[in-house]
N, C-alpha and C positions, 0 to 999 in steps of 0.2 A: 097735165097742171103738176109741177112742185106746190106743194105748201109749204111756207118760211119753218114750218114746227118737225118740218119731217129731217129737218140737217138733223134733227136727237136720233133718226136712228142710227142705229152702229153705234152710238157713245156708250160708255161703259157709266155706270153711277155712281161714284164713286165714294159720296160724302151722304149721308141723309138725318135732319136733324127739325128737331120746332122750337120755335126764335120768334118769342115774342107774339102767339096766334097764328105765327105765318106756318108754311112748310119748306124747308131752304133744302132743296137739290142742288147738291154739286155734281155736276158731271161732265167725263172728260176730256171737254171743251165748250162750255155751255153752265150757268151759276143758272138756275132757275126756282123764282120764288111763284107761291103757291099761296095768294093774299083770301081765296072765298074756300065753304066748305070741303075738303079732302076724304078722300080712305084710300086703305090698300086693302091689298091683298096680294102674297099676306101678311104681314106686322111687316108695319114703316120699317125696320130695318133692318129685313132677311131679301130687301130686296137690292142692299149695297154690295155690287162687284156685277149684280147683272149688268147686261147692253137689251140693249132698246129694241123691241124686234118693230113696233107700229108706232102709228099716231093714228088714233081715232076721235073726230069733233063733229061734235052735233050740236045743235044748240042750244043744252040746256049743261052741255057737259064736254068733258076731254076727258080721253081716256089715254096714258102713256098706257103702250104692253110692251113685259119683257118675255124672255123665257121664259120666268117661272112667275108670272106674278104681275097684278096693273097697278095703278095708281090714280085715283079718279080725283077730277076736280070739278066740279060747281060751276056752269059760269051764266046761273041765276043772280039778275043781281039784286034779289033778295039776302044772298046767302055770300055778297062781298063780305070781309074786314078788313080791308084795307081802299085803296083809289081806283082801283084792278081786280080781275080774279085771277090774273097772273102776272106776271112779266117773264122772256126771257132772257136776258145776255152776254149771248155766241162771245169767243176769245177772239173771232171776226171787225165783231161793231155789230155787225144789228143785233137788234133787237124786237123780240116784239111781245107787244103785250098786250092783248084782251081786255 
């Protein structure tokens, strides 16, 4: 069964920046905002230009895996800095909010 965020697989990260306490990631066909505690390996900016290889979710975190790195988002409610942990806005309309 396909999960909604699996649509990110194969998309290239075009830009990544920090804005007002959130992480803003622009993919080839999706704008993604992380409003919860996040981290990356390697450095956040080093992920730009890479393609999403997989999405791994659990009760407490979401991991976007690239060929040479990962972006982690906490899904624990105490870590939220906004109304939700993240919001993915796909070019063809569907939104995914956690």
